[in-house]
C-alpha positions in Angstrom: 163.1 208.0 130.8 162.2 204.6 132.4 159.1 204.5 134.5 157.4 201.9 136.7 153.6 201.9 137.2 151.9 201.7 140.6 151.0 198.0 140.0 154.7 197.1 140.1 154.9 196.0 136.5 158.2 196.2 134.6 159.8 199.4 133.6 158.9 200.9 130.2 160.9 203.4 128.2 159.1 206.6 127.3 159.9 208.3 123.9 162.8 207.8 121.5 166.4 207.3 122.7 169.3 208.9 120.8 173.0 209.2 121.4 173.6 212.9 121.8 177.2 213.0 123.0 179.8 211.0 124.9 178.7 208.5 127.5 178.9 209.8 131.1 181.1 207.8 133.4 179.9 206.7 136.8 181.8 206.3 140.1 181.7 202.6 140.9 179.3 201.6 143.7 176.9 204.6 143.4 174.6 203.7 140.5 173.8 200.3 139.0 175.8 200.8 135.9 178.8 198.8 134.6 180.5 198.7 131.2 178.2 195.9 130.0 174.9 196.3 132.0 172.7 198.9 133.7 169.4 199.1 135.6 166.6 199.6 133.1 165.6 202.9 134.8 168.9 204.3 133.6 168.3 203.7 129.9 168.5 207.0 128.1 171.0 208.4 130.6 173.8 205.8 130.3 174.7 203.9 127.2 175.6 200.2 127.8 174.9 197.1 125.6 172.3 195.7 128.0 169.7 196.9 130.5 168.1 194.7 133.2 164.9 194.7 135.1 165.8 194.0 138.8 165.0 190.7 140.4 164.2 191.5 144.0 165.9 189.2 146.6 165.8 189.3 150.4 169.1 189.3 152.4 169.7 186.5 154.8 171.3 187.1 158.2 175.0 188.0 157.7 174.8 188.9 154.0 177.7 191.1 152.9 177.8 193.5 150.0 181.2 193.4 148.4 183.0 195.6 145.8 184.0 192.4 143.8 182.4 189.1 143.2 184.6 186.9 145.4 185.1 186.3 149.1 188.2 188.5 149.2 186.4 191.5 147.7 186.4 194.6 149.8 183.4 194.8 152.2 181.1 197.7 151.4 178.5 197.0 154.1 176.6 194.2 155.9 173.0 194.0 154.8 170.2 193.9 157.4 168.3 190.6 157.4 165.3 191.0 155.1 166.7 194.0 153.3 165.8 194.0 149.6 168.7 193.6 147.2 167.8 194.2 143.5 169.7 191.6 141.5 170.6 192.7 138.0 173.1 190.0 137.1 174.1 186.5 138.3 177.5 185.0 137.5 178.7 181.8 139.2 177.9 182.1 142.9 177.6 185.9 142.9 174.8 188.4 142.3 175.5 191.9 141.2 172.9 194.6 142.0 171.8 197.4 144.3 170.7 197.5 147.9 167.1 198.8 147.7 166.2 201.4 145.0 169.0 203.9 145.8 171.5 202.2 148.0 175.1 201.0 147.3 175.9 198.8 144.4 178.0 195.6 144.5 178.1 191.9 144.8 176.4 189.5 147.2 177.0 185.7 147.4 173.9 184.0 146.1 173.8 181.8 149.2 173.2 185.0 151.3 170.1 185.9 149.3 166.6 184.5 148.9 164.2 185.1 146.0 161.2 187.3 146.8 158.0 185.7 145.4 155.7 188.0 143.4 
């Protein structure tokens, strides 16, 4: 399993990983897993070509989490100003990730986010 130490260093994979059966499908919006990418903490549970360490961003006032990476995408929720959004992928003007460590998953316009400095 993936673990993160108390000094907030990147995740590490413990032990060997092996394919032991069919990949489990995930209901969209509940876990940070897509067909091509997943959060590193899910390595060993979900098989995808790439895993990403989250890049924490802070939500600006009025930030909206959407089901798709465009302005017409269904609104999932409005993010509280200052809420942490864990960015896992950036494509064009949109970031894909998860609200906090266990919140909903979706897309936020990059202009509605601010990088959190380490």
